[in-house]
CHARMM-style PDB file with segment names, atoms N, HN, CA, C and O in Angstrom:
ATOM      1  N   MET     1      13.043 110.890  58.738  1.00  0.00      PROA
ATOM      2  CA  MET     1      11.888 111.471  58.071  1.00  0.00      PROA
ATOM      3  C   MET     1      10.912 111.937  59.152  1.00  0.00      PROA
ATOM      4  O   MET     1      10.616 111.210  60.100  1.00  0.00      PROA
ATOM      5  N   ASP     2      10.431 113.139  58.988  1.00  0.00      PROA
ATOM      6  HN  ASP     2      10.672 113.730  58.218  1.00  0.00      PROA
ATOM      7  CA  ASP     2       9.541 113.662  60.014  1.00  0.00      PROA
ATOM      8  C   ASP     2       8.086 113.244  59.761  1.00  0.00      PROA
ATOM      9  O   ASP     2       7.751 112.715  58.701  1.00  0.00      PROA
ATOM     10  N   ILE     3       7.262 113.487  60.728  1.00  0.00      PROA
ATOM     11  HN  ILE     3       7.534 113.916  61.589  1.00  0.00      PROA
ATOM     12  CA  ILE     3       5.873 113.051  60.686  1.00  0.00      PROA
ATOM     13  C   ILE     3       5.118 113.735  59.549  1.00  0.00      PROA
ATOM     14  O   ILE     3       4.293 113.094  58.898  1.00  0.00      PROA
ATOM     15  N   GLU     4       5.371 114.989  59.297  1.00  0.00      PROA
ATOM     16  HN  GLU     4       6.041 115.510  59.826  1.00  0.00      PROA
ATOM     17  CA  GLU     4       4.667 115.717  58.229  1.00  0.00      PROA
ATOM     18  C   GLU     4       4.968 115.094  56.862  1.00  0.00      PROA
ATOM     19  O   GLU     4       4.060 114.922  56.048  1.00  0.00      PROA
ATOM     20  N   GLN     5       6.220 114.759  56.609  1.00  0.00      PROA
ATOM     21  HN  GLN     5       6.957 114.899  57.270  1.00  0.00      PROA
ATOM     22  CA  GLN     5       6.600 114.141  55.341  1.00  0.00      PROA
ATOM     23  C   GLN     5       5.935 112.764  55.191  1.00  0.00      PROA
ATOM     24  O   GLN     5       5.467 112.416  54.107  1.00  0.00      PROA
ATOM     25  N   ARG     6       5.895 111.996  56.264  1.00  0.00      PROA
ATOM     26  HN  ARG     6       6.275 112.279  57.144  1.00  0.00      PROA
ATOM     27  CA  ARG     6       5.252 110.680  56.220  1.00  0.00      PROA
ATOM     28  C   ARG     6       3.757 110.820  55.949  1.00  0.00      PROA
ATOM     29  O   ARG     6       3.174 110.033  55.204  1.00  0.00      PROA
ATOM     30  N   LEU     7       3.154 111.819  56.556  1.00  0.00      PROA
ATOM     31  HN  LEU     7       3.627 112.458  57.161  1.00  0.00      PROA
ATOM     32  CA  LEU     7       1.734 112.065  56.332  1.00  0.00      PROA
ATOM     33  C   LEU     7       1.463 112.437  54.878  1.00  0.00      PROA
ATOM     34  O   LEU     7       0.486 111.971  54.293  1.00  0.00      PROA
ATOM     35  N   ILE     8       2.304 113.260  54.299  1.00  0.00      PROA
ATOM     36  HN  ILE     8       3.098 113.639  54.775  1.00  0.00      PROA
ATOM     37  CA  ILE     8       2.158 113.638  52.883  1.00  0.00      PROA
ATOM     38  C   ILE     8       2.289 112.405  51.991  1.00  0.00      PROA
ATOM     39  O   ILE     8       1.522 112.245  51.041  1.00  0.00      PROA
ATOM     40  N   GLU     9       3.243 111.545  52.287  1.00  0.00      PROA
ATOM     41  HN  GLU     9       3.866 111.675  53.058  1.00  0.00      PROA
ATOM     42  CA  GLU     9       3.423 110.322  51.499  1.00  0.00      PROA
ATOM     43  C   GLU     9       2.205 109.414  51.604  1.00  0.00      PROA
ATOM     44  O   GLU     9       1.750 108.856  50.605  1.00  0.00      PROA
ATOM     45  N   LEU    10       1.684 109.270  52.807  1.00  0.00      PROA
ATOM     46  HN  LEU    10       2.053 109.724  53.618  1.00  0.00      PROA
ATOM     47  CA  LEU    10       0.495 108.446  52.998  1.00  0.00      PROA
ATOM     48  C   LEU    10      -0.716 109.018  52.248  1.00  0.00      PROA
ATOM     49  O   LEU    10      -1.474 108.274  51.625  1.00  0.00      PROA
ATOM     50  N   GLU    11      -0.890 110.328  52.312  1.00  0.00      PROA
ATOM     51  HN  GLU    11      -0.275 110.932  52.818  1.00  0.00      PROA
ATOM     52  CA  GLU    11      -1.994 110.967  51.592  1.00  0.00      PROA
ATOM     53  C   GLU    11      -1.840 110.784  50.080  1.00  0.00      PROA
ATOM     54  O   GLU    11      -2.823 110.579  49.368  1.00  0.00      PROA
ATOM     55  N   THR    12      -0.614 110.858  49.606  1.00  0.00      PROA
ATOM     56  HN  THR    12       0.185 111.025  50.185  1.00  0.00      PROA
ATOM     57  CA  THR    12      -0.351 110.656  48.176  1.00  0.00      PROA
ATOM     58  C   THR    12      -0.688 109.224  47.764  1.00  0.00      PROA
ATOM     59  O   THR    12      -1.327 109.005  46.735  1.00  0.00      PROA
ATOM     60  N   LYS    13      -0.261 108.258  48.561  1.00  0.00      PROA
ATOM     61  HN  LYS    13       0.258 108.435  49.397  1.00  0.00      PROA
ATOM     62  CA  LYS    13      -0.563 106.855  48.272  1.00  0.00      PROA
ATOM     63  C   LYS    13      -2.070 106.617  48.275  1.00  0.00      PROA
ATOM     64  O   LYS    13      -2.587 105.915  47.406  1.00  0.00      PROA
ATOM     65  N   ILE    14      -2.765 107.184  49.226  1.00  0.00      PROA
ATOM     66  HN  ILE    14      -2.345 107.754  49.932  1.00  0.00      PROA
ATOM     67  CA  ILE    14      -4.212 107.018  49.302  1.00  0.00      PROA
ATOM     68  C   ILE    14      -4.883 107.622  48.075  1.00  0.00      PROA
ATOM     69  O   ILE    14      -5.827 107.044  47.537  1.00  0.00      PROA
ATOM     70  N   ALA    15      -4.409 108.766  47.636  1.00  0.00      PROA
ATOM     71  HN  ALA    15      -3.643 109.236  48.073  1.00  0.00      PROA
ATOM     72  CA  ALA    15      -4.979 109.405  46.442  1.00  0.00      PROA
ATOM     73  C   ALA    15      -4.804 108.505  45.218  1.00  0.00      PROA
ATOM     74  O   ALA    15      -5.734 108.347  44.427  1.00  0.00      PROA
ATOM     75  N   TYR    16      -3.616 107.916  45.059  1.00  0.00      PROA
ATOM     76  HN  TYR    16      -2.860 108.044  45.702  1.00  0.00      PROA
ATOM     77  CA  TYR    16      -3.377 107.008  43.936  1.00  0.00      PROA
ATOM     78  C   TYR    16      -4.247 105.755  44.056  1.00  0.00      PROA
ATOM     79  O   TYR    16      -4.764 105.258  43.055  1.00  0.00      PROA
ATOM     80  N   GLN    17      -4.405 105.253  45.264  1.00  0.00      PROA
ATOM     81  HN  GLN    17      -3.985 105.656  46.077  1.00  0.00      PROA
ATOM     82  CA  GLN    17      -5.240 104.069  45.458  1.00  0.00      PROA
ATOM     83  C   GLN    17      -6.705 104.380  45.149  1.00  0.00      PROA
ATOM     84  O   GLN    17      -7.403 103.562  44.550  1.00  0.00      PROA
ATOM     85  N   ASP    18      -7.161 105.546  45.554  1.00  0.00      PROA
ATOM     86  HN  ASP    18      -6.594 106.210  46.040  1.00  0.00      PROA
ATOM     87  CA  ASP    18      -8.539 105.948  45.243  1.00  0.00      PROA
ATOM     88  C   ASP    18      -8.750 106.027  43.734  1.00  0.00      PROA
ATOM     89  O   ASP    18      -9.783 105.592  43.226  1.00  0.00      PROA
ATOM     90  N   LYS    19      -7.781 106.577  43.025  1.00  0.00      PROA
ATOM     91  HN  LYS    19      -6.942 106.931  43.438  1.00  0.00      PROA
ATOM     92  CA  LYS    19      -7.874 106.674  41.560  1.00  0.00      PROA
ATOM     93  C   LYS    19      -7.884 105.284  40.936  1.00  0.00      PROA
ATOM     94  O   LYS    19      -8.654 105.025  40.011  1.00  0.00      PROA
ATOM     95  N   THR    20      -7.041 104.394  41.429  1.00  0.00      PROA
ATOM     96  HN  THR    20      -6.415 104.603  42.180  1.00  0.00      PROA
ATOM     97  CA  THR    20      -6.987 103.030  40.913  1.00  0.00      PROA
ATOM     98  C   THR    20      -8.304 102.306  41.154  1.00  0.00      PROA
ATOM     99  O   THR    20      -8.801 101.614  40.266  1.00  0.00      PROA
ATOM    100  N   ILE    21      -8.867 102.457  42.331  1.00  0.00      PROA
ATOM    101  HN  ILE    21      -8.463 103.020  43.052  1.00  0.00      PROA
ATOM    102  CA  ILE    21     -10.150 101.831  42.654  1.00  0.00      PROA
ATOM    103  C   ILE    21     -11.245 102.370  41.743  1.00  0.00      PROA
ATOM    104  O   ILE    21     -12.083 101.607  41.264  1.00  0.00      PROA
ATOM    105  N   GLU    22     -11.244 103.663  41.502  1.00  0.00      PROA
ATOM    106  HN  GLU    22     -10.563 104.283  41.891  1.00  0.00      PROA
ATOM    107  CA  GLU    22     -12.237 104.271  40.609  1.00  0.00      PROA
ATOM    108  C   GLU    22     -12.083 103.731  39.184  1.00  0.00      PROA
ATOM    109  O   GLU    22     -13.076 103.412  38.530  1.00  0.00      PROA
ATOM    110  N   ASP    23     -10.848 103.631  38.707  1.00  0.00      PROA
ATOM    111  HN  ASP    23     -10.041 103.890  39.238  1.00  0.00      PROA
ATOM    112  CA  ASP    23     -10.596 103.099  37.359  1.00  0.00      PROA
ATOM    113  C   ASP    23     -11.056 101.647  37.249  1.00  0.00      PROA
ATOM    114  O   ASP    23     -11.668 101.260  36.254  1.00  0.00      PROA
ATOM    115  N   LEU    24     -10.761 100.848  38.269  1.00  0.00      PROA
ATOM    116  HN  LEU    24     -10.264 101.163  39.078  1.00  0.00      PROA
ATOM    117  CA  LEU    24     -11.174  99.450  38.262  1.00  0.00      PROA
ATOM    118  C   LEU    24     -12.696  99.327  38.309  1.00  0.00      PROA
ATOM    119  O   LEU    24     -13.272  98.454  37.659  1.00  0.00      PROA
ATOM    120  N   SER    25     -13.331 100.184  39.061  1.00  0.00      PROA
ATOM    121  HN  SER    25     -12.863 100.893  39.589  1.00  0.00      PROA
ATOM    122  CA  SER    25     -14.789 100.183  39.132  1.00  0.00      PROA
ATOM    123  C   SER    25     -15.388 100.493  37.763  1.00  0.00      PROA
ATOM    124  O   SER    25     -16.375  99.875  37.363  1.00  0.00      PROA
ATOM    125  N   ASP    26     -14.804 101.437  37.050  1.00  0.00      PROA
ATOM    126  HN  ASP    26     -14.002 101.939  37.375  1.00  0.00      PROA
ATOM    127  CA  ASP    26     -15.271 101.772  35.699  1.00  0.00      PROA
ATOM    128  C   ASP    26     -15.125 100.581  34.760  1.00  0.00      PROA
ATOM    129  O   ASP    26     -16.018 100.299  33.961  1.00  0.00      PROA
ATOM    130  N   VAL    27     -14.010  99.891  34.860  1.00  0.00      PROA
ATOM    131  HN  VAL    27     -13.285 100.120  35.510  1.00  0.00      PROA
ATOM    132  CA  VAL    27     -13.775  98.715  34.016  1.00  0.00      PROA
ATOM    133  C   VAL    27     -14.811  97.638  34.319  1.00  0.00      PROA
ATOM    134  O   VAL    27     -15.366  97.033  33.401  1.00  0.00      PROA
ATOM    135  N   ILE    28     -15.068  97.400  35.581  1.00  0.00      PROA
ATOM    136  HN  ILE    28     -14.617  97.892  36.326  1.00  0.00      PROA
ATOM    137  CA  ILE    28     -16.054  96.383  35.972  1.00  0.00      PROA
ATOM    138  C   ILE    28     -17.434  96.764  35.455  1.00  0.00      PROA
ATOM    139  O   ILE    28     -18.174  95.902  34.980  1.00  0.00      PROA
ATOM    140  N   TYR    29     -17.783  98.019  35.539  1.00  0.00      PROA
ATOM    141  HN  TYR    29     -17.182  98.719  35.925  1.00  0.00      PROA
ATOM    142  CA  TYR    29     -19.091  98.479  35.049  1.00  0.00      PROA
ATOM    143  C   TYR    29     -19.214  98.228  33.545  1.00  0.00      PROA
ATOM    144  O   TYR    29     -20.229  97.712  33.079  1.00  0.00      PROA
ATOM    145  N   LYS    30     -18.184  98.590  32.797  1.00  0.00      PROA
ATOM    146  HN  LYS    30     -17.359  99.009  33.176  1.00  0.00      PROA
ATOM    147  CA  LYS    30     -18.209  98.385  31.339  1.00  0.00      PROA
ATOM    148  C   LYS    30     -18.270  96.892  31.000  1.00  0.00      PROA
ATOM    149  O   LYS    30     -18.993  96.493  30.087  1.00  0.00      PROA
ATOM    150  N   GLN    31     -17.526  96.081  31.722  1.00  0.00      PROA
ATOM    151  HN  GLN    31     -16.940  96.406  32.464  1.00  0.00      PROA
ATOM    152  CA  GLN    31     -17.544  94.646  31.472  1.00  0.00      PROA
ATOM    153  C   GLN    31     -18.916  94.056  31.795  1.00  0.00      PROA
ATOM    154  O   GLN    31     -19.385  93.160  31.093  1.00  0.00      PROA
ATOM    155  N   ASP    32     -19.551  94.545  32.835  1.00  0.00      PROA
ATOM    156  HN  ASP    32     -19.170  95.273  33.405  1.00  0.00      PROA
ATOM    157  CA  ASP    32     -20.882  94.075  33.199  1.00  0.00      PROA
ATOM    158  C   ASP    32     -21.873  94.377  32.083  1.00  0.00      PROA
ATOM    159  O   ASP    32     -22.678  93.520  31.718  1.00  0.00      PROA
ATOM    160  N   LYS    33     -21.822  95.583  31.543  1.00  0.00      PROA
ATOM    161  HN  LYS    33     -21.168  96.280  31.840  1.00  0.00      PROA
ATOM    162  CA  LYS    33     -22.711  95.961  30.439  1.00  0.00      PROA
ATOM    163  C   LYS    33     -22.448  95.088  29.218  1.00  0.00      PROA
ATOM    164  O   LYS    33     -23.386  94.662  28.544  1.00  0.00      PROA
ATOM    165  N   LEU    34     -21.183  94.822  28.934  1.00  0.00      PROA
ATOM    166  HN  LEU    34     -20.421  95.168  29.481  1.00  0.00      PROA
ATOM    167  CA  LEU    34     -20.820  93.984  27.798  1.00  0.00      PROA
ATOM    168  C   LEU    34     -21.316  92.553  27.997  1.00  0.00      PROA
ATOM    169  O   LEU    34     -21.835  91.941  27.064  1.00  0.00      PROA
ATOM    170  N   ILE    35     -21.160  92.023  29.197  1.00  0.00      PROA
ATOM    171  HN  ILE    35     -20.738  92.520  29.956  1.00  0.00      PROA
ATOM    172  CA  ILE    35     -21.623  90.660  29.491  1.00  0.00      PROA
ATOM    173  C   ILE    35     -23.136  90.570  29.323  1.00  0.00      PROA
ATOM    174  O   ILE    35     -23.639  89.597  28.760  1.00  0.00      PROA
ATOM    175  N   ILE    36     -23.850  91.552  29.794  1.00  0.00      PROA
ATOM    176  HN  ILE    36     -23.441  92.343  30.251  1.00  0.00      PROA
ATOM    177  CA  ILE    36     -25.308  91.556  29.650  1.00  0.00      PROA
ATOM    178  C   ILE    36     -25.697  91.554  28.175  1.00  0.00      PROA
ATOM    179  O   ILE    36     -26.587  90.805  27.772  1.00  0.00      PROA
ATOM    180  N   ALA    37     -25.037  92.388  27.362  1.00  0.00      PROA
ATOM    181  HN  ALA    37     -24.314  92.997  27.689  1.00  0.00      PROA
ATOM    182  CA  ALA    37     -25.322  92.439  25.924  1.00  0.00      PROA
ATOM    183  C   ALA    37     -24.989  91.102  25.260  1.00  0.00      PROA
ATOM    184  O   ALA    37     -25.749  90.621  24.420  1.00  0.00      PROA
ATOM    185  N   LEU    38     -23.871  90.510  25.629  1.00  0.00      PROA
ATOM    186  HN  LEU    38     -23.254  90.901  26.312  1.00  0.00      PROA
ATOM    187  CA  LEU    38     -23.482  89.222  25.051  1.00  0.00      PROA
ATOM    188  C   LEU    38     -24.465  88.121  25.438  1.00  0.00      PROA
ATOM    189  O   LEU    38     -24.782  87.257  24.621  1.00  0.00      PROA
ATOM    190  N   GLU    39     -24.945  88.148  26.667  1.00  0.00      PROA
ATOM    191  HN  GLU    39     -24.687  88.850  27.331  1.00  0.00      PROA
ATOM    192  CA  GLU    39     -25.930  87.154  27.096  1.00  0.00      PROA
ATOM    193  C   GLU    39     -27.229  87.289  26.299  1.00  0.00      PROA
ATOM    194  O   GLU    39     -27.840  86.288  25.926  1.00  0.00      PROA
ATOM    195  N   LYS    40     -27.648  88.529  26.041  1.00  0.00      PROA
ATOM    196  HN  LYS    40     -27.153  89.343  26.344  1.00  0.00      PROA
ATOM    197  CA  LYS    40     -28.857  88.750  25.233  1.00  0.00      PROA
ATOM    198  C   LYS    40     -28.653  88.220  23.818  1.00  0.00      PROA
ATOM    199  O   LYS    40     -29.534  87.564  23.262  1.00  0.00      PROA
ATOM    200  N   ASN    41     -27.488  88.506  23.239  1.00  0.00      PROA
ATOM    201  HN  ASN    41     -26.773  89.038  23.691  1.00  0.00      PROA
ATOM    202  CA  ASN    41     -27.193  88.009  21.892  1.00  0.00      PROA
ATOM    203  C   ASN    41     -27.154  86.492  21.866  1.00  0.00      PROA
ATOM    204  O   ASN    41     -27.633  85.877  20.914  1.00  0.00      PROA
ATOM    205  N   LEU    42     -26.600  85.893  22.878  1.00  0.00      PROA
ATOM    206  HN  LEU    42     -26.211  86.393  23.652  1.00  0.00      PROA
ATOM    207  CA  LEU    42     -26.541  84.437  22.956  1.00  0.00      PROA
ATOM    208  C   LEU    42     -27.944  83.839  23.014  1.00  0.00      PROA
ATOM    209  O   LEU    42     -28.220  82.838  22.352  1.00  0.00      PROA
ATOM    210  N   GLU    43     -28.825  84.442  23.795  1.00  0.00      PROA
ATOM    211  HN  GLU    43     -28.601  85.255  24.333  1.00  0.00      PROA
ATOM    212  CA  GLU    43     -30.199  83.955  23.872  1.00  0.00      PROA
ATOM    213  C   GLU    43     -30.893  84.063  22.514  1.00  0.00      PROA
ATOM    214  O   GLU    43     -31.622  83.156  22.112  1.00  0.00      PROA
ATOM    215  N   LEU    44     -30.668  85.169  21.811  1.00  0.00      PROA
ATOM    216  HN  LEU    44     -30.076  85.907  22.137  1.00  0.00      PROA
ATOM    217  CA  LEU    44     -31.256  85.321  20.479  1.00  0.00      PROA
ATOM    218  C   LEU    44     -30.728  84.257  19.523  1.00  0.00      PROA
ATOM    219  O   LEU    44     -31.482  83.692  18.731  1.00  0.00      PROA
ATOM    220  N   LEU    45     -29.448  83.994  19.603  1.00  0.00      PROA
ATOM    221  HN  LEU    45     -28.835  84.453  20.246  1.00  0.00      PROA
ATOM    222  CA  LEU    45     -28.862  82.956  18.753  1.00  0.00      PROA
ATOM    223  C   LEU    45     -29.436  81.586  19.078  1.00  0.00      PROA
ATOM    224  O   LEU    45     -29.701  80.796  18.172  1.00  0.00      PROA
ATOM    225  N   LYS    46     -29.631  81.296  20.356  1.00  0.00      PROA
ATOM    226  HN  LYS    46     -29.415  81.938  21.092  1.00  0.00      PROA
ATOM    227  CA  LYS    46     -30.233  80.024  20.754  1.00  0.00      PROA
ATOM    228  C   LYS    46     -31.632  79.886  20.157  1.00  0.00      PROA
ATOM    229  O   LYS    46     -31.995  78.829  19.642  1.00  0.00      PROA
ATOM    230  N   ILE    47     -32.404  80.956  20.230  1.00  0.00      PROA
ATOM    231  HN  ILE    47     -32.108  81.815  20.648  1.00  0.00      PROA
ATOM    232  CA  ILE    47     -33.762  80.939  19.682  1.00  0.00      PROA
ATOM    233  C   ILE    47     -33.721  80.718  18.172  1.00  0.00      PROA
ATOM    234  O   ILE    47     -34.513  79.943  17.636  1.00  0.00      PROA
ATOM    235  N   GLN    48     -32.805  81.393  17.489  1.00  0.00      PROA
ATOM    236  HN  GLN    48     -32.162  82.022  17.924  1.00  0.00      PROA
ATOM    237  CA  GLN    48     -32.691  81.229  16.038  1.00  0.00      PROA
ATOM    238  C   GLN    48     -32.272  79.813  15.674  1.00  0.00      PROA
ATOM    239  O   GLN    48     -32.791  79.239  14.717  1.00  0.00      PROA
ATOM    240  N   ILE    49     -31.348  79.253  16.421  1.00  0.00      PROA
ATOM    241  HN  ILE    49     -30.927  79.720  17.198  1.00  0.00      PROA
ATOM    242  CA  ILE    49     -30.901  77.885  16.144  1.00  0.00      PROA
ATOM    243  C   ILE    49     -32.041  76.901  16.382  1.00  0.00      PROA
ATOM    244  O   ILE    49     -32.251  75.992  15.579  1.00  0.00      PROA
ATOM    245  N   GLN    50     -32.772  77.073  17.468  1.00  0.00      PROA
ATOM    246  HN  GLN    50     -32.602  77.812  18.120  1.00  0.00      PROA
ATOM    247  CA  GLN    50     -33.902  76.190  17.745  1.00  0.00      PROA
ATOM    248  C   GLN    50     -34.966  76.306  16.660  1.00  0.00      PROA
ATOM    249  O   GLN    50     -35.560  75.310  16.248  1.00  0.00      PROA
ATOM    250  N   SER    51     -35.196  77.520  16.207  1.00  0.00      PROA
ATOM    251  HN  SER    51     -34.714  78.330  16.541  1.00  0.00      PROA
ATOM    252  CA  SER    51     -36.171  77.752  15.155  1.00  0.00      PROA
ATOM    253  C   SER    51     -35.723  77.081  13.859  1.00  0.00      PROA
ATOM    254  O   SER    51     -36.530  76.473  13.155  1.00  0.00      PROA
ATOM    255  N   PHE    52     -34.463  77.192  13.556  1.00  0.00      PROA
ATOM    256  HN  PHE    52     -33.807  77.685  14.128  1.00  0.00      PROA
ATOM    257  CA  PHE    52     -33.923  76.576  12.340  1.00  0.00      PROA
ATOM    258  C   PHE    52     -33.984  75.052  12.435  1.00  0.00      PROA
ATOM    259  O   PHE    52     -34.324  74.380  11.461  1.00  0.00      PROA
ATOM    260  N   GLN    53     -33.658  74.512  13.601  1.00  0.00      PROA
ATOM    261  HN  GLN    53     -33.382  75.058  14.392  1.00  0.00      PROA
ATOM    262  CA  GLN    53     -33.669  73.063  13.782  1.00  0.00      PROA
ATOM    263  C   GLN    53     -35.076  72.497  13.729  1.00  0.00      PROA
ATOM    264  O   GLN    53     -35.269  71.345  13.341  1.00  0.00      PROA
ATOM    265  N   SER    54     -36.059  73.296  14.115  1.00  0.00      PROA
ATOM    266  HN  SER    54     -35.902  74.232  14.431  1.00  0.00      PROA
ATOM    267  CA  SER    54     -37.433  72.809  14.083  1.00  0.00      PROA
ATOM    268  C   SER    54     -38.025  72.892  12.681  1.00  0.00      PROA
ATOM    269  O   SER    54     -39.129  72.401  12.446  1.00  0.00      PROA
ATOM    270  N   GLY    55     -37.301  73.511  11.745  1.00  0.00      PROA
ATOM    271  HN  GLY    55     -36.405  73.911  11.936  1.00  0.00      PROA
ATOM    272  CA  GLY    55     -37.748  73.577  10.358  1.00  0.00      PROA
ATOM    273  C   GLY    55     -38.529  74.817  10.021  1.00  0.00      PROA
ATOM    274  O   GLY    55     -39.010  74.936   8.894  1.00  0.00      PROA
ATOM    275  N   ASP    56     -38.682  75.753  10.943  1.00  0.00      PROA
ATOM    276  HN  ASP    56     -38.291  75.656  11.859  1.00  0.00      PROA
ATOM    277  CA  ASP    56     -39.443  76.975  10.670  1.00  0.00      PROA
ATOM    278  C   ASP    56     -38.774  77.843   9.614  1.00  0.00      PROA
ATOM    279  O   ASP    56     -39.457  78.535   8.859  1.00  0.00      PROA
ATOM    280  N   ASN    57     -37.465  77.814   9.554  1.00  0.00      PROA
ATOM    281  HN  ASN    57     -36.911  77.252  10.167  1.00  0.00      PROA
ATOM    282  CA  ASN    57     -36.724  78.664   8.624  1.00  0.00      PROA
ATOM    283  C   ASN    57     -36.012  77.842   7.552  1.00  0.00      PROA
ATOM    284  O   ASN    57     -34.990  78.269   7.016  1.00  0.00      PROA
ATOM    285  N   GLU    58     -36.535  76.700   7.249  1.00  0.00      PROA
ATOM    286  HN  GLU    58     -37.366  76.353   7.684  1.00  0.00      PROA
ATOM    287  CA  GLU    58     -35.882  75.828   6.282  1.00  0.00      PROA
ATOM    288  C   GLU    58     -35.900  76.467   4.895  1.00  0.00      PROA
ATOM    289  O   GLU    58     -36.936  76.951   4.440  1.00  0.00      PROA
ATOM    290  N   ILE    59     -34.758  76.465   4.237  1.00  0.00      PROA
ATOM    291  HN  ILE    59     -33.916  76.071   4.607  1.00  0.00      PROA
ATOM    292  CA  ILE    59     -34.648  77.021   2.889  1.00  0.00      PROA
ATOM    293  C   ILE    59     -34.999  75.915   1.896  1.00  0.00      PROA
ATOM    294  O   ILE    59     -34.387  74.847   1.921  1.00  0.00      PROA
ATOM    295  N   ARG    60     -35.941  76.149   1.054  1.00  0.00      PROA
ATOM    296  HN  ARG    60     -36.439  77.017   1.034  1.00  0.00      PROA
ATOM    297  CA  ARG    60     -36.375  75.167   0.062  1.00  0.00      PROA
ATOM    298  C   ARG    60     -35.408  75.193  -1.123  1.00  0.00      PROA
ATOM    299  O   ARG    60     -34.743  76.200  -1.362  1.00  0.00      PROA
ATOM    300  N   GLY    61     -35.333  74.106  -1.848  1.00  0.00      PROA
ATOM    301  HN  GLY    61     -35.873  73.287  -1.653  1.00  0.00      PROA
ATOM    302  CA  GLY    61     -34.410  74.005  -2.972  1.00  0.00      PROA
ATOM    303  C   GLY    61     -34.647  75.035  -4.052  1.00  0.00      PROA
ATOM    304  O   GLY    61     -33.696  75.442  -4.719  1.00  0.00      PROA
ATOM    305  N   HSD    62     -35.874  75.471  -4.251  1.00  0.00      PROA
ATOM    306  HN  HSD    62     -36.647  75.140  -3.709  1.00  0.00      PROA
ATOM    307  CA  HSD    62     -36.184  76.426  -5.304  1.00  0.00      PROA
ATOM    308  C   HSD    62     -36.143  77.876  -4.821  1.00  0.00      PROA
ATOM    309  O   HSD    62     -36.279  78.794  -5.629  1.00  0.00      PROA
ATOM    310  N   GLU    63     -35.963  78.093  -3.545  1.00  0.00      PROA
ATOM    311  HN  GLU    63     -35.853  77.347  -2.888  1.00  0.00      PROA
ATOM    312  CA  GLU    63     -35.901  79.454  -3.005  1.00  0.00      PROA
ATOM    313  C   GLU    63     -34.438  79.911  -2.920  1.00  0.00      PROA
ATOM    314  O   GLU    63     -33.534  79.130  -2.621  1.00  0.00      PROA
ATOM    315  N   LYS    64     -34.244  81.199  -3.194  1.00  0.00      PROA
ATOM    316  HN  LYS    64     -34.978  81.834  -3.437  1.00  0.00      PROA
ATOM    317  CA  LYS    64     -32.908  81.766  -3.062  1.00  0.00      PROA
ATOM    318  C   LYS    64     -32.679  82.159  -1.601  1.00  0.00      PROA
ATOM    319  O   LYS    64     -33.599  82.631  -0.932  1.00  0.00      PROA
ATOM    320  N   PRO    65     -31.465  81.966  -1.113  1.00  0.00      PROA
ATOM    321  CA  PRO    65     -31.159  82.435   0.243  1.00  0.00      PROA
ATOM    322  C   PRO    65     -31.333  83.944   0.342  1.00  0.00      PROA
ATOM    323  O   PRO    65     -31.260  84.632  -0.677  1.00  0.00      PROA
ATOM    324  N   PRO    66     -31.558  84.469   1.519  1.00  0.00      PROA
ATOM    325  CA  PRO    66     -31.848  85.909   1.685  1.00  0.00      PROA
ATOM    326  C   PRO    66     -30.736  86.835   1.217  1.00  0.00      PROA
ATOM    327  O   PRO    66     -30.992  88.009   0.953  1.00  0.00      PROA
ATOM    328  N   HSD    67     -29.521  86.343   1.109  1.00  0.00      PROA
ATOM    329  HN  HSD    67     -29.313  85.389   1.324  1.00  0.00      PROA
ATOM    330  CA  HSD    67     -28.431  87.251   0.719  1.00  0.00      PROA
ATOM    331  C   HSD    67     -28.349  87.466  -0.784  1.00  0.00      PROA
ATOM    332  O   HSD    67     -27.503  88.239  -1.234  1.00  0.00      PROA
ATOM    333  N   TYR    68     -29.190  86.820  -1.576  1.00  0.00      PROA
ATOM    334  HN  TYR    68     -29.877  86.193  -1.210  1.00  0.00      PROA
ATOM    335  CA  TYR    68     -29.203  87.055  -3.037  1.00  0.00      PROA
ATOM    336  C   TYR    68     -30.130  88.143  -3.408  1.00  0.00      PROA
ATOM    337  OT1 TYR    68     -30.262  88.466  -4.588  1.00  0.00      PROA
TER     338      TYR     68
END
């Protein structure tokens, strides 16, 4: 195999690796955004649970739940 052919193969491999790195970077970015959103939702749920446990949102026997 001559040097020119080896160089073409190396350039091709590098191009595929660059594409793979770009794709992986996109996945990491999307996962980061998803994790941030999930963390915010978790914090909201914690606040709601604490509020419910403290009795702020206690449903009285004569009151209908909000879904009615």
